[in-house]
DRENDO-1510 file (C-alpha; in Angstrom, 1 decimal, always signed):
<recs>
REC; n; res; u; v; w
REC; 1; MET; +0.0; +0.0; +0.0 .
REC; 2; THR; +1.0; +3.6; -0.4 .
REC; 3; MET; -0.1; +7.1; +0.4 .
REC; 4; GLU; -3.5; +8.1; -1.0 .
REC; 5; ILE; -2.7; +11.4; -2.7 .
REC; 6; ARG; -5.7; +13.7; -2.7 .
REC; 7; LEU; -4.2; +16.5; -4.9 .
REC; 8; ALA; -0.9; +17.1; -6.7 .
REC; 9; ARG; -0.5; +20.8; -7.3 .
REC; 10; ILE; +2.3; +23.0; -8.6 .
REC; 11; ASP; +2.1; +26.6; -7.3 .
REC; 12; SER; +5.0; +28.9; -6.8 .
REC; 13; ARG; +3.1; +30.5; -3.9 .
REC; 14; LEU; +2.9; +27.0; -2.2 .
REC; 15; LEU; +0.5; +27.1; +0.8 .
REC; 16; HIS; -1.6; +30.3; +0.6 .
REC; 17; GLY; -5.2; +31.2; +1.3 .
REC; 18; GLN; -6.8; +29.3; -1.6 .
REC; 19; VAL; -4.9; +26.1; -0.9 .
REC; 20; ALA; -5.3; +26.4; +2.9 .
REC; 21; THR; -9.0; +26.9; +2.8 .
REC; 22; VAL; -10.8; +26.0; -0.4 .
REC; 23; TRP; -8.6; +23.2; -1.7 .
REC; 24; THR; -8.2; +21.6; +1.7 .
REC; 25; ARG; -11.9; +21.6; +2.2 .
REC; 26; SER; -12.5; +20.2; -1.3 .
REC; 27; VAL; -10.0; +17.3; -1.3 .
REC; 28; ASN; -10.0; +16.6; +2.5 .
REC; 29; PRO; -6.3; +15.7; +3.1 .
REC; 30; ASN; -5.0; +14.8; +6.5 .
REC; 31; ARG; -1.6; +16.2; +5.7 .
REC; 32; ILE; -0.1; +18.9; +3.4 .
REC; 33; LEU; +3.3; +18.0; +2.1 .
REC; 34; VAL; +5.2; +20.9; +0.6 .
REC; 35; VAL; +7.9; +19.3; -1.5 .
REC; 36; SER; +10.8; +21.7; -2.3 .
REC; 37; ASP; +14.5; +21.3; -1.8 .
REC; 38; THR; +14.8; +25.1; -1.6 .
REC; 39; VAL; +12.0; +25.7; +0.9 .
REC; 40; ALA; +13.1; +22.7; +3.0 .
REC; 41; GLN; +16.3; +24.6; +3.7 .
REC; 42; ASP; +14.6; +27.8; +4.6 .
REC; 43; THR; +13.6; +27.9; +8.3 .
REC; 44; LEU; +11.5; +31.1; +8.0 .
REC; 45; ARG; +9.4; +29.8; +5.0 .
REC; 46; LYS; +8.9; +26.4; +6.7 .
REC; 47; MET; +7.6; +28.1; +9.8 .
REC; 48; LEU; +5.2; +30.4; +7.8 .
REC; 49; ILE; +3.9; +27.4; +5.9 .
REC; 50; VAL; +3.2; +25.4; +9.0 .
REC; 51; GLN; +1.4; +28.5; +10.5 .
REC; 52; ALA; -0.8; +28.8; +7.4 .
REC; 53; THR; -2.0; +25.3; +7.7 .
REC; 54; PRO; -5.7; +25.0; +8.5 .
REC; 55; PRO; -6.9; +23.4; +11.8 .
REC; 56; GLY; -7.0; +19.6; +11.7 .
REC; 57; VAL; -4.4; +19.2; +9.0 .
REC; 58; LYS; -0.7; +18.7; +9.6 .
REC; 59; ALA; +1.9; +20.3; +7.3 .
REC; 60; ASN; +5.4; +19.2; +6.5 .
REC; 61; VAL; +8.1; +20.7; +4.3 .
REC; 62; ILE; +10.3; +18.1; +2.8 .
REC; 63; THR; +12.8; +17.6; +0.0 .
REC; 64; VAL; +12.0; +15.8; -3.2 .
REC; 65; ASP; +14.2; +12.9; -2.3 .
REC; 66; LYS; +12.5; +12.6; +1.1 .
REC; 67; MET; +9.1; +12.5; -0.5 .
REC; 68; ILE; +10.2; +9.7; -2.9 .
REC; 69; GLU; +11.7; +7.8; +0.1 .
REC; 70; ILE; +8.6; +8.0; +2.3 .
REC; 71; TYR; +6.0; +7.4; -0.5 .
REC; 72; ARG; +6.0; +3.6; -0.3 .
REC; 73; ASN; +7.0; +3.4; +3.4 .
REC; 74; PRO; +4.2; +1.5; +5.2 .
REC; 75; LEU; +4.6; +3.9; +8.1 .
REC; 76; PHE; +2.9; +6.5; +5.9 .
REC; 77; ASP; +0.0; +4.3; +4.5 .
REC; 78; GLY; -2.6; +6.3; +6.4 .
REC; 79; VAL; -1.4; +9.6; +5.0 .
REC; 80; LYS; -3.8; +11.3; +2.6 .
REC; 81; PRO; -1.7; +14.2; +1.4 .
REC; 82; LEU; -2.2; +17.3; -0.6 .
REC; 83; VAL; +1.2; +17.4; -2.4 .
REC; 84; LEU; +2.5; +20.9; -3.3 .
REC; 85; THR; +5.6; +21.7; -5.3 .
REC; 86; ASP; +6.8; +25.2; -6.2 .
REC; 87; THR; +8.1; +24.2; -9.7 .
REC; 88; PRO; +7.2; +21.8; -12.5 .
REC; 89; GLN; +10.8; +20.6; -12.2 .
REC; 90; ASN; +10.2; +19.3; -8.7 .
REC; 91; MET; +6.9; +17.7; -9.8 .
REC; 92; ALA; +8.7; +16.0; -12.7 .
REC; 93; ARG; +11.3; +14.6; -10.3 .
REC; 94; LEU; +8.6; +13.1; -8.1 .
REC; 95; VAL; +7.0; +11.5; -11.2 .
REC; 96; ALA; +10.4; +10.2; -12.3 .
REC; 97; GLY; +10.9; +8.9; -8.8 .
REC; 98; GLY; +7.9; +6.7; -9.0 .
REC; 99; ILE; +5.2; +8.6; -7.3 .
REC; 100; ASP; +1.8; +7.8; -8.8 .
REC; 101; PHE; -0.4; +10.8; -9.5 .
REC; 102; SER; -2.7; +9.0; -11.9 .
REC; 103; ALA; -5.7; +9.3; -9.6 .
REC; 104; THR; -5.4; +13.1; -9.5 .
REC; 105; GLY; -3.3; +14.3; -12.5 .
REC; 106; VAL; -1.3; +17.4; -11.9 .
REC; 107; ASP; -2.9; +20.8; -11.2 .
REC; 108; ILE; -1.1; +24.1; -11.7 .
REC; 109; GLY; -2.4; +27.0; -9.6 .
REC; 110; SER; +0.1; +29.7; -10.4 .
REC; 111; LEU; +3.7; +30.0; -11.6 .
REC; 112; ALA; +5.3; +33.4; -11.1 .
REC; 113; TYR; +6.8; +35.3; -14.0 .
REC; 114; THR; +10.5; +36.0; -14.3 .
REC; 115; ALA; +12.5; +37.2; -17.2 .
REC; 116; GLY; +12.5; +35.0; -20.2 .
REC; 117; MET; +9.1; +33.4; -19.4 .
REC; 118; VAL; +5.9; +33.5; -21.3 .
REC; 119; MET; +2.5; +33.9; -19.7 .
REC; 120; VAL; +0.4; +31.0; -21.0 .
REC; 121; THR; -2.6; +31.9; -18.8 .
REC; 122; ASN; -3.2; +35.0; -16.6 .
REC; 123; ALA; -1.6; +33.1; -13.6 .
REC; 124; ILE; +0.9; +30.7; -15.2 .
REC; 125; ALA; +4.3; +31.7; -16.6 .
REC; 126; VAL; +6.5; +29.2; -18.4 .
REC; 127; GLY; +10.0; +29.2; -19.6 .
REC; 128; PRO; +12.0; +26.4; -21.4 .
REC; 129; ALA; +12.9; +24.6; -18.2 .
REC; 130; GLU; +9.3; +24.6; -17.0 .
REC; 131; ALA; +7.9; +23.5; -20.4 .
REC; 132; ASP; +10.5; +20.6; -20.5 .
REC; 133; ALA; +9.4; +19.5; -17.0 .
REC; 134; LEU; +5.7; +19.6; -18.0 .
REC; 135; TYR; +6.4; +17.6; -21.1 .
REC; 136; LYS; +8.1; +15.0; -19.0 .
REC; 137; ILE; +5.1; +14.8; -16.6 .
REC; 138; HIS; +2.8; +14.5; -19.6 .
REC; 139; ALA; +4.9; +11.8; -21.2 .
REC; 140; ALA; +4.4; +9.7; -18.1 .
REC; 141; GLY; +0.7; +9.7; -19.0 .
REC; 142; LEU; -0.5; +12.3; -16.5 .
REC; 143; PRO; -3.0; +15.0; -17.4 .
REC; 144; ILE; -1.8; +18.5; -16.5 .
REC; 145; PHE; -4.4; +21.2; -16.0 .
REC; 146; ALA; -4.8; +24.7; -14.7 .
REC; 147; GLN; -7.4; +25.2; -12.0 .
REC; 148; LYS; -7.1; +28.0; -9.5 .
REC; 149; VAL; -10.0; +26.8; -7.3 .
REC; 150; PRO; -12.0; +23.5; -7.4 .
REC; 151; THR; -15.1; +25.2; -8.9 .
REC; 152; ASP; -13.1; +26.5; -11.9 .
REC; 153; LYS; -13.2; +24.5; -15.1 .
REC; 154; LYS; -10.0; +22.5; -15.6 .
REC; 155; VAL; -8.0; +23.8; -18.5 .
REC; 156; ASP; -5.6; +21.4; -20.3 .
REC; 157; VAL; -2.1; +23.1; -20.1 .
REC; 158; MET; -0.5; +21.1; -22.9 .
REC; 159; PRO; -2.1; +22.9; -25.9 .
REC; 160; LEU; -1.2; +26.2; -24.2 .
REC; 161; LEU; +2.5; +25.2; -24.3 .
REC; 162; THR; +2.3; +24.5; -28.0 .
REC; 163; LYS; +0.3; +27.6; -28.7 .
REC; 164; ASN; +3.0; +29.7; -27.0 .
REC; 165; GLY; +5.9; +28.1; -28.9 .
REC; 166; PHE; +7.0; +25.4; -26.5 .
REC; 167; GLU; +7.3; +22.2; -28.6 .
REC; 168; ALA; +7.5; +18.8; -27.2 .
REC; 169; PRO; +11.0; +17.3; -27.1 .
REC; 170; VAL; +11.7; +14.8; -29.9 .
REC; 171; ASN; +12.9; +11.5; -28.4 .
</recs>
């Protein structure tokens, strides 16, 4: 047996109001796992994330390798997490590490814009590294969609990549 993942979400904001309230109520996790090598090393951000966690739900900030390590550990069989990563690259590493997101697909809430990126929706900015990671996730057979809140319609992200000039890698 393994963890019963309730939501796999990429959001550069990580745990914020929408996730802490609306998404948690919608998918009913008993744990929020923020998976980011960068944030796991940042004591202040870890503390703020734990403080933003809604009552009745525990939160942990762990590295990508730690998530892969605990995923199939029987000690974590009762964990029903909402899994948050801050980048598509981290989510792609989880998928490559054998974590099964087939029951949920991968949701993208928001990806912050930095120089060299293209806005593919009003909340999602993608550059070549992000597009490459998303194509890797999609190649594993997972749907990738944009959905800010559970009541929003899911929007398939893959056509948005192509429309904005990000071509699938040729293997």
